[in-house]
N, C-alpha and C positions, 0 to 999 in steps of 0.2 A: 491736529487740533491747533488753531492758532492759540495763543496768550493773550491776555487782554492787554492792550497797550496801555503804558505808562502814563499815568497823569500827576499833575504838578504835586500834590499833597500826598498820594500813594496810599494811605490810608486807607482807601478801601480796596485795596489790593494785598492778598498775603506776601507775606514779608518773603518766603521762599518762591513766589511767582516772580517780584520785582528781582530777585538775586540772579535767575534764571535769565531775565531778559538782560541785565546787566553784562550776563557771560556772554549771552548773543550780541549784544551792542559793540561789547570790547572784543569778540573774535572777528568781527566784522570790521572792526576801525583795525588793530594791530595783528594782521594775520600772522600765527607761527608764535605771538606771546603766548607766556604762561602768564596765567589770568587768575587770580582770587580775591573773591567779595565778600561783604559782610554786611549785610543789609539790617539795620535795627530800627524798631520801633519802640520809642519810650514813651508811656503815658506816666506823667510824675506829677504829684500834688501834695501842696505843704501848708502848714499854718505854723504860726510863730506868735507866742506872746510873751511881752516882759514889762517889768512895773505892775503886775496884777491887771493886765488888761490886754487884749487880743492886738497884735499891730499889722500884719502883711498875713496875707492869704493867695497861694498863688498854684497856677493849672494850667499843663503844655502837652501836648500832644504831638511828638515830632518823629519823623522817618527820618533816617540818615543813612547815607552808600559810602562804603569805603570799598578803593579798588586799588589792589595792587598788582603790578606790571613787571614781568620779568623779562629783558629781553638777551637772552643768554646769563651770564652772570652782572648785568647790570640790571636794576630792579628801583622801580620808586613807588611811592604810596600816595594817595589823594584821598580826601574825602567831602562831600556836600550833602547839606539835607534838601537839596534840590533833586526830584526823582521822577522828573519828564524826560522823554527821549532825547531832546534837546540839551540838554544838562548832562545828561548822563555821558553822553556823545562828547560833551566836551569835556568834564570831568577824565574821560580815557586816553583824550587825546593829548590833556596836559600832563596824564601819569607817564603816557608815553614817550612826551617830548623829555620829559625830566628824566627818564631811564638811558635814553640815549646819549644826555648831559651827563651821566653819572660815570663813576670809574668803576670798573669791575669790584667784584665781590668775591675774594677771595672764599668766604665763610659762606657763599650764597648756596641754600640744599633746593632742592627740586620739590615741586609741589607735591603733596600726598597724594596718592591714589583714593579710590573710594573705600571706605571702611565700615565695618559694623558697629553699631556703638553700645555697650551695655544699657540697658532699660535702667531707669533710676525713681525714686519715689517722686511722687509731683512736687514742683517746687512753686505752684502756680495755687494761689486763693482767690479763688471769684469775686468773694466778700470784703477782701482787701483792694482790689482792682476795681471794685464799683464802690467803694466810698464815696460819698456825696461830700460836698462842702460844709452842710450842716453836720455830717459824722463827724467830720475833721474840730469844726468850729467847737462841738462838745467837747473835745479831749480839753483844748484850752480851758473852756466855760469850766470844767471839772477842778483844772490845776489853780486857776485863779481864786474858785471857791474855796478851795482847800487851803491855797496861802493867806486869803483873806481873813477864816477863820481861826488860822494861828498868829496871825497880827506878822508875817513874812512875807519881805519881796520875793517874788516868784516869776522865771522866766521859762521857757522851753521852745522846744521846736520837733515837728513831726511831719516826715517826709515819708511818702508813699509813691514807689515806682514800680511799675509793671514793664516788663521787657519783653518784645519777640524778637530774637532774632536767627537770622539764617547765616550759613556759610556756603556758598559754592564756589568751584571751582572748574577751570578748563579741562582736567584731568580726568571729572566726573565727580569727585569727591563733593560729599552734599550732607549736612546736617541743621538741625533745628531743636532752639531751645525754648520754653516760654517758662518766665517766674516771676514772682512778684517779692519784695521786699519792704519792709517798711521798720524805721528807727525812730525812736522818740526820746529824747535828753531832756532834763529837767533841771533848773540849779533855783536852789531856795537860797535867800542872806535874810538876818535878820537886820532889824531897823538899826542899829548901833554899827552897822557893817564890822563885827568882828566872828561874826559866823558864817557858814558856808556849807551847803550839803548839795549833792551831787546824785543822779540816779539816769540810768540809761539803759536801753536794751532794742536789739534787733531781732526781727522776725519777719517768717514768709507767712505766717497766716494769722492774722487778726485777732482771731480766739484766742491766742498766745500772750497778746499785749495788754496785762493789767496795767494802764495808764493810770488808774488812781493807786496803786502800790506803789508804785514810781514815785509820784508826788508824794506821797506821803514819807517814803522813806529818804527823800532830799529833803523835807521838810526838818522830819526830826533830826536827821543831822545836821541841819543850820542850827536850830535851837542847843542842840546838844555841844557842837561846836564852838559857842558864842563864848567870849573872852578866854580866849587860851592862855596858858603859861608856856615862858621858855623852857626848854631843857637844851643841856649843850649835845653839839653835835658829835657825831662816830659812828660806831656801827653796832646794830642794833638787831635783834630779832624783831620780823617785821610779820605781819599776817597782811598778804596783798589780796583785796578782792580782784574780782574778775577781770574789770576793766582796765586795772593796773596789771595784772599778768599779761593781759591780753596785748599791750601797748609793749613791752619787752620783748614776747616771742615774736612779736611782728619781726622784729629788727633782727630776731635769731635766725630766723627763716628766711630774711634776706641774703645771709652770708653762708646759708649751704647749698654751698655750689661746688659741684667736681670741677669745675675749669679751673676757678680760684685757688681750690685747694691742689691740684695738681701743680700751678704755676707758682705754688709758695705764697698765695698773697692771702691765706684764710686761716684763719684759725682750726680749721678743720683740716689743714694738711697733716696726712699721714694719722687723722684718726678715726679712719673708716672703719668699723668692725670694732673701736674700743668703747672699753666700758668708762661712761663718765659720769653718770649719774645714778642715784638710786633707783632699786629695781622699778619702785612706783612710776618714773617717768616713762609716759610713750608718748611720742608724737605721729599722727596719723593723717591723710587724706582720705576722702573717702565721700566723691560727691552721689553715691549709691546708699549712704547711711541717712534714713528717716531726721535725724537730729541735723543732717546738715545737708539737705541736696541742694543738688545744683548741675549745670551742663557736665556731662560725660565726655565731653570734648573741649579741646582748650581753643585758642584764636587760629591755630595752624587746622583747626580740625583732627588733630590726634587724639586717638582713643585715649580715656582717662580710667585708668583702674586703680581699686584701693592701695594705697602706697603707705608703705610704712618707714618713717624717717629717723625715729629712736622707737627703740623697742627695749622694755625693762633695761633702761639705761643704758644702752648700747647704742651707739651712732651707726645705726642699718646703711642707710641711702643717703646720699646725696641728690640735687637737682641735677640733671643732666641734660643740656639741649642737644638737638638732633645734629648737629656738626659736630660737638666734642662727642656725642655717643659714636658717629661714624667714625671720628678719628682713632677713637681710643678700642672700639669693637667693643662696646656694650650697648645696652639696648638705652634708649632715652626714657626719662622718667614723664616726659609731656610737662606744660605749665599748671598745674594744680592752683585754686583760689581757696580752693576749701582748707582748712588747719583744726584740727581739733587735739587740745593737750588733755592730758588725764592720768588720772591711777592706772599704771597696766597691769598692777597686780596688786590686790588686796584679798584681806578674810573674807569667806565666804558667807554674805548675809552683813559684813558689817556697811557702817552706814557713818560718814562724817560730815557736819554742816560747819557754816561759819562758828556759828555758837561755838562748836567742839572746838574751833580752833584756837577761839578765845581761850575757853575754860584751862585748855592743856597748856598756855602760855603764863611762864613763872614773872615775865618782865620782858615788854616789848613794845611796837607801833601797830595801831591799826591802820592801812593806810587805804583811803577810798578810790583815788585815782592820782594818775602825774599827769602833770601839762608841760609841752613843750618838748617834747625829748627830742633829745638830737644824737646823732653818732659822735662819738669822739675818740675813737680809734677802732677799724674796723678789723684790724687782725686780732684783737682781744673781743670784740664786741661790746668794747665799755660805752656806755653810753651816759647822758647826762640829761638832767631834767628837773620838775616842782611838784613837790606835793601837793595839792589840793583838796579843797571843797570837802573838810574832813579828814582831820590826822588826830588819833586820839592815843591815850598810854594806856598800856595795858599792863597789870599788876595784879599779882596772884589769882589770874584766871578770871577777872574783870578790868570792864573798861572803867578807869577812875578818873581821868581828865581830858579835857582838848588839849592840846600843844600847838605852837607855832609851826608853821612848815618849814620844810628845808629843801636846798636844793641836795638831788642825788646825785653819785659819781656810781654806778655798777654793771655790772655786766650781767645778760640773762643768762651765760654761762654759770657763773659763781652763783645765782638764786638756783637755778636748777641743781647742780655740784649740792648747795646746802640746804636743800628743801626736806623738810621731814614730814608734812601732812598735805594733805590735800581734800580737797570735799569732793565726795563719793559722786556728787552731779556737777555737768558744768552747763556752761550760760554762754549761748550767743551773743556777743558783745560787740556795739559799736567800735570800729576802730578802721582805719582805713588798708586798701589793700586785699580785699577779700572776705571769706567767711571765717570766723573766728569763734570756735566753742573753747571754752576754758574752763579750770574749777577757779577758786578761791585756795591761796596755798599759804602756809608757812616755812620761812624760809630764816636763815641765822648769818650773820656776819656782814647785814647789808649795811654799806656806807651812805649815812646820810651826812652829806659834807660840808655843810655851812648853811646858816637859818637863811630864810626867805620871810618876806614881810606879803606874799602872796596870802590868801584866804579861803 
């Protein structure tokens, strides 16, 4: 049975059919080459508002084709959003030309064979995928009305993506995944420009997005943070809300690499198997978890199974690439994009909320989020950044005053070593580099290095 011909837009052909056609074209152009392709259709839509009025709305539907060609140990990668037969052929020819000009890669690994992938809960929500422009505008309208009611300036951004992707290779490996994702972030500012509040959430189902509650949270923080008073820099007990935790943890995960540890370039050199953190700290990646559903394969087509990185405070495993796994004789982990930090052990029936963390704090700071976080020193995972959009002094279990912001210098290693409490539930937070489900937590000896003029 002949496959339908490729067309210019490709939107009326399933991504897996386009991917198979790409493999056919590539094998006819580059006989004997190793070929892997990923075809991705992204339907994206957004709405943006600022200064209490809607500013922009956008939408696009695009299919992209990526082709990787390997001629022995020489390989190259090309991508395009043109999916007609002539364009795909030209794309493959360009990859072949670049591969022939490339030096041999001593770490080149062969393509994976066909594999069986574990089933995962659906990460696709039809209601989210079919949101209309009116539905998106309603989010902005509700936020603006709430801002007007409380006499604050409000701004925000809602983004929805529906992604259908297929991977195929000349070895017969094939995988497909369909998912939706929405991110909503909202910031409120007081008229005197001294108070600012933020809230945000990432979801894969529209029913899980309570945009009204998020807008109200941002507004309440803005009002409460107005006219902050300065306090001296130093080491503080801090309560970090989930988005602040996620930002720090994302840098930690980036350094959890077995090769860099084996080569002495990492904090984790010689620390696999060591207990570094309290029993309550766990870090896992599981695309089959209903809270964090995702593809059960990575970009190479390698099956992804539940992976424990930190278990009861002990460093159990580090990311291992296929090349380093082959060199060291250990199993590769695959490249996970889902990470969940949480209490690994707690009393049966115990439930801890953000309010409980505040109530149990003698003196400290409640941090809404960080901004402009950057790496200072990879071997200690020392980070620097700014607190922003709501920093509050906590005394005797109560929030007593807004305080001016700080530049912080701290490592997520220290943050987790000194943690003494986490919320029982985790939240999917908007941050870069994957899907992050984290709790709010309380930790000690957190370094607020110098004052910041940010609000």
